[in-house]
N, C-alpha and C positions, 0 to 999 in steps of 0.2 A: 496326046492325052496329057493332061496337067491336074496336080491335086488339089483340093480345096483348102485354102487357109483361113485363117479366124479374120483377115482382113478383106478377104472376099463377102464376109458378113458385114464390115463396116465396124470389126474392133481393132483396136491399137492392140500396142505390145504388152500394156498394163493391165489386158482383162485376163478374165478367168478362161476358163475351157468352154468354149462356146461352140465345140463341134456337134453337129447335127447330121441325122441320117440323111443316107445319101444313095441315090442310083450307081449301081455299079455301072450301069451302060452310059450314065450321064452324069458325072462326078459334079456336083454343084448344084444341082435339082433334088429338093427336097423330096424323100420318098413318102408316101402314105403311109402312116402308121399301120402296122399290122399286114401290109402289102408290098414286101420287097419288091424292089424293079418296077413299079407302075407309079409313074407320077402321079400326085394328088393335089389338094388344095386343104387348107386349114378346114373350111368347113364340112368338107367331105368326112374328114377325119374324124369331127366334133359330131357329126349327125348320125355316125353308126356306133351304138354300144360294141357289137359284137366285131367290129374291125379296130378298136380301139387295143391301144396297147395296156395291159394290166398287169405291170411290174413294179408298180410304184413310184418311186421320186423320178427314175428314169424317164417314165412314159408321161408324167407330167410336164416333165422338162421339156422331152421332145415335143408335145403338144403346144405348150407355149412356146416355144422357141419358133414353129411352124406359123403361129398367129403373128407373131412379131415380125416373122419374115415376111408373111404379106402385106402387113401395115408399113414396111419399112422402116421397122426399127431396129435393135440390136439386142441378140440374145446374151444377157447377164447373167442368166440362172445360176451358172456355176458361182459367180461371187458373192452373190447372196445366199445360196442354198447350202445346207451342211455339207460334209463329206459323206461320201457313201460308207458302207459296213468298215470299220475300224479292224486293224489285222491285231485283235485283241490275244491270239494265241492261246485259248482257253483248254487248259488239260496238256498242254504240249512239255514235254521235257526241258523245252527252251525256257520256260516261263522259271522253273527252280534255279535254273542255270545264270540267268542274268541276275536273278535276287541274290544268289550268292555272290556271285562276281560285284557285284554293289556293294555288299557287305564287306567282301574281301579289300575292295579300294578303300573304303571307310576307316577299318580297322588297321590300314597300312599306310595311311598319310603321316602319321607322326614318326614312322620308321622307314619309309622309302622316299626316297625324292619325287618330285613332281615329274622328272623325266621318264620315270620308270613307269607309272603309271598313267601317262600322257596316252597310249595308245589304247589301256582299257577303259580310261574314261570317255575317250571317244567313241568306242565301239558302245558304252551304253548311251549315250547322248544319241548316235542314229538308231540304235536298236529304238529308244523311245520315240523317236519321230519317226519311224517307220512303222510302228507299231499304232499310231495315230492317223493312218493313212488308209488308204482302200486296200481291203483285202481280196476286191474282184480282180484287179490287174496286177500283171506281173511285169516288171520293167528289164527288158532286154537291151543288152548295148551292142551293138556291130562294130567290133575294134579290130584295125587292121593295120598293115604299114604303107607306105605310098606305093601305089600301084598294084596293091592286091587284090582290088576288086571289088572292095566291100560295098561303097556307093552302089554298085550296079547289083550285088546280091541285097542290098537293102531296097532298091527300087523294085527287083524283082518279087520280094516276098511281098511289098505293097501293092504290087499290080499297076503301078503307076510312078511317072516319073516325078519323084520328090528332090530327091538329092541329086548335084549337078555331077556330072561325070565328064571326064576328059583326059586328055593327055595334058594337060597344065596341072603343074604340081606346086603346093597342094590344091586340090580341089575343094576339098570339104574344110572350112574355115571354122566352122561352130557348130554344136551338135545340133542335130534336126530329130525332132520327135514326131513318129507316127502311131496315132492311138485309135484302135479299133472299135472301143467303144467309150462311152460319155463318161464323167466322173473322175477323169485323171489328172484333173489341175492341179491337185494337191501336190502330187507327185512330181507331176513337170516343174510347179513351182520350187520344190526342193531340189530339183536338178538346177535351177536358175536357166529354164530354156524357154526364153520369152514368147509370145503371143503368134508371132510374126514367123516362127520357126516349128509351130505347131501344126500337122499334115492329118489329113484323114486317108486310109488307104479304099481302094474299090472293094466294095463289100460285093462277095460272091455268096452262092447258095449253097455251095457244095457243104459235105460234112466238114470237110478241112478247113473249109472257109470259117464253119459256124464255131469250130473248136477254137480258133483264134480270137473270139470275143474274150477280151480283157489283156489283151498283150498290148504292150505299148513299147515299140521299137524305137530304138535313138541310133541314128547314125554320128559317129564320132570323129574326129580329126585324126589325121595319121600319126600314129604313136612315135612314129621316128621323124616326124616333120622337122624341117631346119627352124621353123619358127618355135619358139622356145614357150609363147603363149598357147600355142596348140599343145603342144606335150602336157601343161599344166592344165590344160580343160580335161583330156583325158584322165589324166591321174584323178582328178577331181569327182569326174562322174563314176568312174569304175569303182569307187570306193562308196557308191551309194545305191548303185543298179543291184537287182536281183539276180540275175545273170547275163553272162557276157557270150558273144558269139565271137571267137576269134577267127578271123578270115587271112589264111596264109597262100602265098602262091608257089609254085616249081621251085622257083629261085629264090624266094628269102624264107622258106619255111624253118631253115637252121640257123636263120639268125640269132647272134648271142644277144644283141639288144632286147630281142622278143623273149628269149628265154631265160636270160639272168634278172632282166627288172621286170617280167610280170610273170612267165608261167611258172619258173621256179619259187619264187614268192606266195604265187597263189594256188600252189600246188593242193592245198587243204579244201581250196574250193572246186575240187573236180567235179561235184554232183551237179553245180549252176554252169558249168563250161561245155561249149561247143567248138570243138576245133574242126574249121572247114577247110579242106583244102582244095581252093578255088582253081579257075582255068585249066581243068584237065583236059578241056578241048585242044590244048598247045603240046599235051603229050602222044606221042605215038604208041600205038600196041599197049602192052600192059605195063607200060612205064608209069603211069597211074598209081598201078597198086604197088608196085616197088616204092614211088615217093611215099605212100601211105604207111606202107610198113615202116620205111625210115622214120616218118614222123612220129609213129607211136613208140618207137624205140627211143628217140628224143624226149618224148612226153615222159616215159618210165623214167629216164635218167635224170629228168626235174623233178621227179617224186609224184608226180601227178596220176593217178589211178586212171585206167582207160576201163570205161564201162562196157566189157562184152560178155556174152553168155549170161546174161543177166544181172550180173555184179555191179554195184556202186561204182560211178566213176564219172569221167568226161567223155562225151559224144565226139567220137571222131570219126568224122565221113569227107567224102571227094564229091565236087560239084563243079558244074559249069555255070555261072551267074547268066555269062553272054548266052549260051545256046538254050538255057533252061535245064540241061539235064541235071538230075538230082535234087534241085529245087523243090520239087513237089514233094520228096521225100523228108526234106528239112522242114516242110510246111507242116506235113504231118506229125514230126516230131515236136515241135515246137507246139503243136495243137494239144498233144496230149500233156507237155509239160505246163502249159498255162492252165488247162483243166484241172490239173492235179492241186494247184492254189499251196503249194509248198514251197515256192522256190524263195521267198521272202525268209522264212523261217530257216531254210537250209543255208542261207546267205549269211544270217546272223548268227546263226550257230557255227558256219566256220569261221567268221569274224571272232566269235568268243575262242574258237580253239586255236587262232593264231595267235589273239592276245596272252593266252593263257602259256601257249608255247613261249611266248617273250618273258613270261614272268616265272618261268619253270627253274631259273638258276637263283632266285630271290625267294621261293617258296620251298624247293624239295631239297631236303637233306639227304647228305649220305649217311648211310645207316641210321640208326635210333639216337638222337641226341638227348639227354636229359641228365637229370641227377638221380642215380641210384644211390641204394641204400648204404653201398660201398663207400661211395663218394663222400655222402653226409657223415659217415663214422671217421674217414679219413679225416675229412676237416675237422669234425670233433676231437679229434687225437691230435691234431695239431696245434689248436686253439688249449687244448689242457697242457700241451708241451710247453706252448708259448707262457703261459700263464706258472707254470712249473707246479701243475696238481700233483703229479708225482713226488716230486721233492717235499711240497707242502704236508703231503700225506705221511712220508717217511718222517718227517719233523714231528709231525703231531704224534706219530708213534714212540718216537723218541724221547718226548716230551712228556708223555703219559708213563714211559718206564722210567724215566728221571725222577717225576713227580714220586712215583709208587717206592724209589729208593730212598727219596728224602724222608718220606713218612715212615719207612719200613727201616731204614739204616741205622747202623750205630752212630751215638753220637760222635765218638772219636774219628770216625771215617768220614762224617760231615764236616767235622773240623777241618781233616787236613785238605778234602775238596776246596773247602774255602779258601784255606791258605794257598793252594796251587792256584787258584783262579785270580787270585789278588797279584801272586808273583808275574802274571802273563801279560799286566798292563805294562804298556810300552808305546813309544813313538811310532814304530814301524808297525805293528798291529793297526793302528789307529789310521795311519796312512794309507795301508793296504786296502781297508774297508771302508775307507773314503773314496778310494780311487775305483772301487771293484763295481759300486750300481751305475755308474754312466755306462761303462761298458756292457754291464748284463743288461741296462735297460735298451740300449742301442739293439743287444742282441735279439730281446723280447720283442721289439718292435718287428723286428726283420722277420721274425717267425710268424708274426701275425700279417704281416704282407705276403710272405711266401705262402702262407696258407690260402689265402684269399685268390692269389695269382693261380695257384692250383686248382681252387674250386672252380675257377672261371675257365680255365684249360678244359677240363672235364665236363662242363656243361657246356661249352660251345662246340666241343669236337663234333663235327661231320654239319654246324648248322651253315646256313648259308651268310653271306659275308654280313648284310643288314643287320640281320637278327643275333649272330655273334658279336657284333659292336654292342648291338641293345643290352646283352647281357653283360660284356665286361664293364660296360658304364655303370650299369645297377649294382654289380659287386665292387666295385671301387668307390662309388660315393656311399656307399653301407659301411667300406672298412675306413673312412676317414675319421669316423670318430668311435671306430671296434676299441683300439687300446683304452680311452677313456672310459667307455661303457663297461668293458671288463673290470680294469679297476674298480668302478663305482658298485657293481652290482657283487663282486667278490666281499667289498667292505660291508655291503648290506647281508650277504651271508653269513658273515663272521658275526656281525651284530647279533643276529637272528639265534647262532650256535649258543652266544654269550649269554641271549635272554633264556634260552632253554635251560641252560645250565645252573643259572640262577632260581628259575623256577622248581629245578629238581633240589635246589637246596644242599648242593654239594659245592664246597669250594675248596683249592689245592693249598697246598703247602704255599706262603708268604714268603718262602725264603728265596724265590726268584721270579723272575719275570717269563711267562711263558711265551713261547713261537707264535708266529702269524700261520694258522692253521686254515682258515678262513681263506685267503686270497691273496693276489701277489702283493698287494702293498702291506701286508702284513708280513710277509715270510720275510722282509729285509730285517725284521728284528730279530732273525737265527744269527746275523752278522754281529751282533753286539758284544765287542770286545770286553766289557765290563765284568764278565762273568754271569751275566745274565741269560746266557744260552751259548751253544757251540756256533762255529762260524759256518757259514751255509756252503753244503756239499756243492760238485758240481752238476750245473741243471738245475739250481733252486730257486724258485720263485722270486722276481724283484718286483718292484713297483712298476707299470707301463708307464705311468704319466709321471712319475716322480712325486705324487702327494704323499703327505705324511701318512702313515697307517693308524688305525686305532689300536686300542687297547686289546688282544685278542680273549678269548675265552679259555679259560683253565679247564684243562681235561675234568672229567666227573670222578668221582671217587665210588670204588664197588663199596660192596656191603661188608666185605672180610676185612677192609683197611684198619677199622678201629680195635678190632680182635688183634692185627697183628702189630698196630702201635701200641696195643695194653700188653701184648708178650714183650716186645723189643724192651718197654720201659719196666719190664720185670726182670728181663736180664740184666740191665743195666742196676736195676736196685740191687740183684745180685752181686754185682761185682763190688759196688759200693760197700754192701753190707759186709762181704768178705773182707775189704780192706780196711773198713774200720775196725772189722774185729780183731784182723792180724797186727794192726797198728795200737790198738788197746793191750793185747799181749807183749808187744815190742816196749810201751812204756811202763808195764807193769799194773796198769788198770784191772788187766783179766787175767785168769791164770792161765798158763802156758796150754797150747793144743794145736797143732799147727793141720791137724787134717780136715776137721770139720771148716774153718775159714777157707782152707784151700779149695775144698769141694766146692763150696759156695762161689768162690771166686773163678775157678775153672768152668764152671755152669754158667757164669754169667758172662764169661769171656768166649766160648766156644756156643753159648746158645743165642748171642748176638748175631753175628755172623751166619749161623743155621738159618735165624729166622728172617733176615735180610734175603740169602739165597733163594729161600722159600717163595718168599713176598716175590722176588724177579722172576722165578720161573712161574708162578700163577699170574703173573702181569702180563707175560706174552701173549697171550690169546687175547684179552682186553685190548691191549694196546694196539694188536694189530687191526682190531676191529675198530678201534677209533681212529686209525690211521685211513683206513677205507675207506671209513665214514666222510674225514673230514677230504679226503681226494674224491670220493663221489660229490661232493657238495659242490668243490670248486671247479669240477668237470660240468657238471648240470649248470651253473652259473655260467660258464663260458660257452657249453651249448646254447642255453637260452641265450645268450646275447648275440651270438652268431647266428643264430637263427634268426631273430628278429632284425638284426642289420643286415644280412648277408643273404643267408638261404631263401629268406621270404620273399624278398625283390627278385632275387635270381629265378624261383621257383615262378613268382608271377611274370616275368619276361617269358619263360618257357612254356608257360599256360596259354599267354597271347600269341604265340607263336604257334602252339598245337591247335588254337582257334581258329588262325588264319589258314594252318593248314589243311583244316577240315574243310574250310570253306573253298580251299584250291580243288580238294578232291572231288568235291561238289560240282564244280565248274567243268572238271574234266571226263566225270565218268560216265555224263550221261552225254557224251559226245556224239554226235550223230555220222562224225566224217571218219571215225576211226583213229582219230591221232591223240 
């Protein structure tokens, strides 16, 4: 008995699926539509509505094929007609998984290399191609090693000699397809199986045979063939079919090539896998059961779940394709499997699982990476330290207190301080101050770089390598202009403080220049050796960019300063009045009397320092608040600059990672294979 081919109908290899109904008793003879097993003519099929198929497109194609057969024409309906019902997966959990995987690939192209995303892209392409094809058909490949009897099993399932068998190896050199129903042309074109290698089985009338309607069986070359082209064909077709029947024999069921190259990598495809131990007729007694148990053990070591006791997994069974023992059981299992019409969805879901498993290392982080409040505060503290915010605040506090001393101090003490400051002018001081800024500037830049590196290390802790690299690049790119931006913003903050001071109409004593309390470039003025301010303390701020600083805002004057100045002036006047009185007595202009002028002079001499001390005590609180305000302004300027330059870009990269991580979770959480 031989199978009907497309060429028997006069079609060439390039034609579509021109399969036509056959008589199971006489393959090649058309059945009368609606009466399986009874030969008829086209005229008979057209003359009775009761005996005509009434299932839509397939019925019309069958009737037209019968007419062209009778007229000597060729059946080309599958070439011109549309594909049967497409695999749309409405309401299936696979649909959101595929959408999430597509978004995941799109969001990751700028961060991951092409090779990493290649498998996910292939799965998406194959899923799209499969969903456009028939949902009524299930493509099952029969794969096995040389001499395992897969072609014999293929023929036994088809009920007709289709694939050549024999002792010559390899026997099967190209995939051969056997389709139980029409409409599978698109699927076979996808597998690149030419029309000359497409066959039809013997159609039976039993319920088991009817359950196979929709099955497309493909006999593959040997996966361990010596011909590399045969192995390449096996790998290509296995990536496209909906399910696989792995045929093993008692001699090669433990072959490492089978387990390491196929079964272990395809462990996640257990639900669409049939592992059949063939040639049990060669085993004596209960040896078949022992070999079958050992086969299950090997599959368990491969990570492939075995479907037992109603649990999902691979179907493992034994049979003899030569004697027919167990073949009917396999046909029954295949019938139920085909009628479920879920094989394609299961295969695609398993492919998505495999692609997600390969991508796990580039999407799944260890722990919970990100920027917490503590890391942000530490970054702000390091920037504030780099620009000398604390030192600037202390300098501002000292300047406020110094201005209070100038306004409320005695004239004699201020004169002495001026004299002492002029004596400190010297070449050594000038040289020391000239050499200090470059060293301090280098230190400030190093602090900024260290702050950025520390922040990046905290942000990428636990992140996968590609995303960690992206976060580091964002931090480094933002840090390139950070010192300059810090300097510019601090100068702007100082200028704003000066404007606020002028708006309040409060000016300080003009005897000295103020220190830079508004920013790093202004703090260098504290190192002026000309007596306009004290030398900077350790850790004082310096310009990060070396730009000249603007003139700083003078500290505001509290309301009680005029009264203190008036009191100090009164004490001075008392001293002058008492001194003139005594002088007048000495020269004889006034009558002698030492008590009254001495009391005036004593009141002025003791009252002046007392007023100065009282003002200093009263100025401590306002001076401290003024220094804290100066430090706060500089910290805010540094924090805002660091946030715009570094924190926001790093946070954007982390947000992008979280977005793709959510897509990855969507891809994996609806898995139907449990992986």
